[in-house]
C-alpha positions as CSV (number, residue, x, y, z in Angstrom):
1,X,94.7,80.1,-88.4
2,X,96.4,77.7,-86.0
3,X,97.9,79.1,-82.9
4,X,101.7,79.5,-83.0
5,X,103.7,76.8,-81.2
6,X,105.1,78.3,-78.0
7,X,108.6,77.2,-77.1
8,X,109.0,75.1,-73.9
9,X,109.7,77.0,-70.7
10,X,112.5,75.5,-68.6
11,X,111.2,75.0,-65.0
12,X,114.4,73.7,-63.5
13,X,118.0,74.7,-63.0
14,X,120.6,72.2,-64.2
15,X,122.9,71.0,-61.4
16,X,125.8,68.8,-62.4
17,X,127.5,66.6,-59.8
18,X,129.5,63.6,-60.8
19,X,128.4,60.2,-59.5
20,X,130.7,57.9,-57.6
21,X,131.9,54.8,-59.4
22,X,129.4,52.7,-57.3
23,X,126.5,54.9,-58.1
24,X,127.3,55.1,-61.7
25,X,127.3,51.3,-61.9
26,X,124.0,51.2,-60.1
27,X,122.5,53.7,-62.6
28,X,123.7,51.6,-65.5
29,X,122.2,48.4,-64.0
30,X,118.9,49.7,-62.8
31,X,117.9,52.4,-65.3
32,X,116.7,49.8,-67.9
33,X,114.5,48.2,-65.3
34,X,112.9,51.2,-63.5
35,X,113.2,54.2,-65.8
36,X,110.9,55.3,-68.6
37,X,111.7,57.6,-71.5
38,X,110.9,61.3,-71.7
39,X,110.1,61.1,-75.4
40,X,107.9,58.7,-77.2
41,X,104.5,58.0,-78.9
42,X,102.3,57.9,-75.8
43,X,102.6,56.2,-72.5
44,X,100.8,53.0,-71.7
45,X,100.8,52.5,-67.9
46,X,99.4,49.0,-68.1
47,X,102.3,47.9,-70.3
48,X,104.8,49.6,-68.0
49,X,103.4,48.5,-64.6
50,X,101.7,45.3,-65.8
51,X,98.3,46.2,-64.3
52,X,95.5,48.7,-64.2
53,X,95.8,51.1,-61.3
54,X,95.5,54.8,-60.4
55,X,98.5,56.6,-61.8
56,X,100.2,59.5,-60.1
57,X,103.0,61.7,-61.5
58,X,105.4,63.1,-58.8
59,X,107.3,66.1,-60.2
60,X,110.7,66.8,-58.5
61,X,111.5,63.9,-56.3
62,X,114.8,65.0,-54.8
63,X,116.6,61.9,-53.4
64,X,113.4,59.9,-53.4
65,X,112.8,59.4,-49.7
66,X,109.3,60.9,-49.8
67,X,108.4,59.2,-53.1
68,X,109.4,55.8,-52.0
69,X,107.8,56.1,-48.5
70,X,104.5,57.1,-50.1
71,X,104.7,54.4,-52.7
72,X,105.3,51.8,-50.0
73,X,102.2,53.1,-48.1
74,X,100.1,53.1,-51.2
75,X,100.8,49.8,-53.0
76,X,97.6,50.0,-55.1
77,X,98.8,53.2,-56.7
78,X,101.3,53.4,-59.5
79,X,103.7,56.4,-59.5
80,X,106.1,57.9,-62.1
81,X,108.6,60.1,-60.2
82,X,110.3,62.7,-62.3
83,X,113.6,64.6,-61.8
84,X,116.4,66.0,-63.9
85,X,119.2,65.6,-61.4
86,X,121.2,62.4,-61.7
87,X,122.3,62.0,-58.1
88,X,118.7,62.1,-56.9
89,X,117.7,59.5,-59.6
90,X,120.5,57.2,-58.5
91,X,119.5,57.5,-54.8
92,X,115.9,56.8,-55.7
93,X,116.8,53.7,-57.8
94,X,118.8,52.4,-54.8
95,X,115.8,52.9,-52.5
96,X,113.4,51.2,-55.0
97,X,115.6,48.1,-55.1
98,X,116.2,48.0,-51.4
99,X,112.5,48.4,-50.6
100,X,111.4,46.0,-53.3
101,X,108.9,48.4,-54.8
102,X,107.2,47.4,-58.0
103,X,104.7,50.4,-58.2
104,X,107.3,53.1,-59.0
105,X,109.0,54.1,-62.3
106,X,111.3,57.0,-62.8
107,X,111.7,59.6,-65.5
108,X,115.3,61.0,-65.6
109,X,114.5,64.2,-67.5
110,X,112.0,67.0,-67.8
111,X,108.6,66.2,-66.3
112,X,106.8,68.5,-68.7
113,X,108.3,66.7,-71.6
114,X,107.1,63.3,-70.2
115,X,103.6,64.7,-69.7
116,X,103.4,65.2,-73.4
117,X,103.2,61.4,-73.6
118,X,100.4,61.1,-71.1
119,X,96.8,60.7,-72.3
120,X,94.2,63.4,-71.4
121,X,92.1,62.6,-68.3
122,X,94.2,59.6,-67.4
123,X,95.9,60.7,-64.2
124,X,94.7,60.1,-60.6
125,X,97.0,62.9,-59.4
126,X,100.0,65.1,-59.7
127,X,102.3,65.9,-56.8
128,X,104.7,68.8,-56.7
129,X,106.5,69.0,-53.4
130,X,108.9,71.9,-52.8
131,X,109.5,72.9,-56.4
132,X,112.3,75.2,-57.6
133,X,111.0,78.6,-56.2
134,X,112.4,80.8,-59.0
135,X,112.3,83.8,-56.7
136,X,113.1,86.6,-59.2
137,X,110.1,88.3,-60.6
138,X,111.3,87.9,-64.2
139,X,111.5,84.1,-63.7
140,X,108.1,83.4,-62.2
141,X,106.8,82.2,-65.5
142,X,109.2,79.3,-65.0
143,X,107.4,78.1,-61.9
144,X,105.5,74.8,-62.0
145,X,102.5,76.7,-60.6
146,X,102.2,78.9,-63.7
147,X,98.9,79.3,-65.5
148,X,100.2,77.5,-68.5
149,X,101.4,74.5,-66.5
150,X,98.3,74.2,-64.4
151,X,96.2,74.2,-67.5
152,X,98.2,71.2,-68.7
153,X,97.9,69.4,-65.4
154,X,94.1,69.8,-65.3
155,X,93.8,68.5,-68.9
156,X,95.6,65.3,-67.8
157,X,93.6,64.7,-64.7
158,X,90.7,62.3,-64.6
159,X,87.5,63.8,-63.0
160,X,88.2,63.8,-59.3
161,X,92.0,63.7,-59.8
162,X,94.1,65.9,-57.6
163,X,97.0,68.4,-57.8
164,X,98.9,68.6,-54.5
165,X,101.5,71.4,-54.1
166,X,103.7,71.9,-51.1
167,X,106.0,74.9,-50.7
168,X,107.6,76.9,-47.9
169,X,108.0,80.0,-50.1
170,X,105.1,82.3,-49.2
171,X,105.1,84.1,-52.6
172,X,105.0,80.7,-54.4
173,X,102.1,79.5,-52.3
174,X,100.3,82.8,-53.1
175,X,100.8,82.3,-56.8
176,X,99.7,78.7,-56.7
177,X,96.6,79.6,-54.7
178,X,95.7,82.3,-57.2
179,X,96.2,80.2,-60.3
180,X,94.4,77.2,-59.0
181,X,91.5,79.2,-57.4
182,X,91.0,80.9,-60.8
183,X,90.9,77.7,-62.8
184,X,87.3,76.9,-63.6
185,X,87.8,73.1,-63.4
186,X,89.5,73.0,-60.0
187,X,88.1,73.1,-56.5
188,X,90.1,73.1,-53.3
189,X,92.5,75.3,-51.5
190,X,95.0,75.4,-48.6
191,X,94.8,72.4,-46.3
192,X,96.4,71.5,-42.9
193,X,99.7,69.6,-43.4
194,X,98.6,66.0,-44.0
195,X,100.1,63.3,-41.8
196,X,100.5,61.1,-44.9
197,X,103.0,63.4,-46.6
198,X,106.5,62.6,-45.2
199,X,108.8,65.5,-44.3
200,X,111.2,66.0,-47.2
201,X,114.9,66.8,-46.8
202,X,114.2,70.3,-48.2
203,X,111.4,70.8,-45.8
204,X,113.6,69.9,-42.8
205,X,116.1,72.6,-43.9
206,X,113.3,75.1,-44.2
207,X,112.0,74.3,-40.8
208,X,115.5,74.8,-39.4
209,X,115.6,78.2,-41.1
210,X,112.2,79.2,-39.6
211,X,110.0,78.5,-42.7
212,X,106.8,76.5,-42.6
213,X,105.2,74.7,-45.5
214,X,101.9,75.4,-47.1
215,X,100.0,72.5,-48.6
216,X,97.4,73.2,-51.4
217,X,95.2,70.4,-52.6
218,X,92.8,70.8,-55.5
219,X,90.6,68.3,-57.4
220,X,89.4,68.4,-60.9
221,X,85.6,68.8,-61.1
């Protein structure tokens, strides 16, 4: 008997903030150029980016400062940055245009929905920097670092592909460490904060509040 289809678990909290007229016009102009669809019959990165290159998915990009800085430093890597929040997507689109980046595309929607389009064993990496912490115990199944989600991530990674998680919530780091350590196809653990990961806006706020980030880096065996 086939397993029952489990309903999707929402991993984000909707936040609605209207755009300025200028940003709304920017979204209308740049979305057709730089954004990909959440739904569809598969995802062909060569057709989207016009080349064969390692592909990384960045889940939860905020206002895009970290995503675009890393993309500029890694021109040989293609990145799909995912976020549900319109102001952050608009800000990132503006950065992409200003910086002249051609190795970035954006998904304005649920990253997990987009990952349904991605072929197994096709990703070079998945980045999850300062995800929604979902602090209440009854909501922890909504975290990106749940067993269910990590299973999905590993299935999409090529051998040697990475999952890089950064969080300044100790309980979240502990859960991510446990889930990833327990996965038979992952190897890695906590690492020193890498110089190549820019400090995000959220991270700066955490540092000001006395919190420090934990970085976890795992690779698929």
